C-alpha positions, 0 to 999 in steps of 0.5 A: 594522317594527311587531311583532305584540303578543299580548294577555294574554287570549290568553296566559291562554287558551293556558295554560288549554288547556295545563293541561287537555290535559296533565291529560287526558293524565295521567288514568287513564281517558283514558291507558288508553283508557277515555274517548271521545266515542262511546257504546261508550266506558267513560266517554263524554265530552260536549264540545259543551255550551258553548252550552247554558244551565243546569247540567243536561245530558240525554244518551242511553243506547243500548239493545241490539237484542232482535229475532230478525230474519228468516231465509231469504228472508223479507221484512225490510221492515216487520220492522225494529227501532227504535233505542231510546235512554233519557234520563239527565241530568248536572249540571255545576258549576265547580271551581277551584284556585289557587297563589300564589308566595312572593314576588319575592325568594324567586323570585330565590333559587330555581334553577327557574321558579316560574311553570312549577312553579305551572302543573305543580302545577295540571296534576297536581292537575286530573288526580288530582282528575278521576280521583278524582271519577270513581272516587267516582261509579262506586264509589258514594262518596256523600260525593262531592258534586261536581257532585252527590251520587254515587249508591250502588250499585244493588240489582240491579247489585252482588255481595258476596264469598263468601256475604255478602249485604251489605257489613255481612257482610264480614269480614277473613277470606280467604273475603271477599276478591276471587278469580276467582270474584267476577270471573266472577260479576260478568261473568255478572251483567253479561251476564244483566242487563236491560238487559245491560251492554254489553261493549266491543270490544277487538281485535275481541273483547268484554271487560269491565274491572274496576278494583279497589283495590290491596289487592284486587289483592294478595289476588287474587294471594296469598291462599290456596293452594286451588283458586281460587288455583290457578285464578288462577295457571294462568289468568295463565300461559295468558291474556295474550298478549305484544305486545298494544298496545291501551292497555287491556292496558298495565299490566293485572294480567291477563285472566280470563274475558274481563275485563281487570283493573286496580288503582288507588289512588284506588278508595275504601275504606269502613268498612262491613264487619263491626265497621267493617272495611275494604271496597273496591268493585271495579267491572266496567265496560262501555260507557257506565258513566259520563259526563263532560261539559265545560261550557265552555273552561277558564279561567286567571286571574292576580292580583298581591298586595302591590303586585306582589311576589307572583303568584297563578294560578288555574285553573277548569273547568266539568264534571260526572261521573256514573254512568249510570242506567236505571230506577233501576239502574246502567246500565253497571257491576257493583259487587263489594264485598269485604274490603280488609283491610290487608296483613300480612306472612307467614313465608317459611319 
């Protein structure tokens, strides 16, 4: 009986897709429920680009309705509001990486499948790299140049800890660390901004999400013994109901003033504080804070070296990441710059 033969090209397509799917499942922004294809997602995913030419893709930002409507039996016909969309654009480029086996003899000596480990290593690399690129763009780390230079925080969508008015004024002192005051200030800035930073709906209620560096999270938990510190302690005893299953709450630090708090090690650090002290930029995120666009299906390539003694496998993905902008200002987030001083031990007596 003749057997069906599946070509190597088909295998490469399957392996490439498996790497992409598994990496995406591991991504911080995806597994926490912040990535989605709609305009109400924190990171809007655009996937229908494979047939479009060029390296720049246009997409729309949805603005809030601002009319007053009609009351009573007043005629609604003729008083409708127009849906308002603004245009922004994102650049896409190709990112690749490859792994090479040590050689046929070394593979024979090992007790594990080298080829599978090559695939797994590319999965881990892709997930962490895509998360890192997203963090760099949202936090405004301009040293990030894939697929284009990240945009610095805009002037009207950023605040600083305490009474500081610039990152250069932030010191390692406690008054410039992250507290609940900065969280509430950021939420207020988001609500009063024009256009408003749209909250996301979680279990039927509007929320924002703040992602911070682990040092900021430590300072939030343990810095100081004054009124603000006690506000955090009391708030956490009362705010987080048990049993919430929404992924946005899973693993969260807590909930304060309608803001879900999370920490991640890939939030970048900067040496932009006073005397080059460490600064971290927490980001308060609303709908359409950023966009990730995939320009084509992923690719998987294999190549033999040294007369077939060694195998190399490579993965490629065309995509782009960008923080959304409207009229020169960040559209869906507020940046919160605070001290990120190294954690020092204290006396337990």
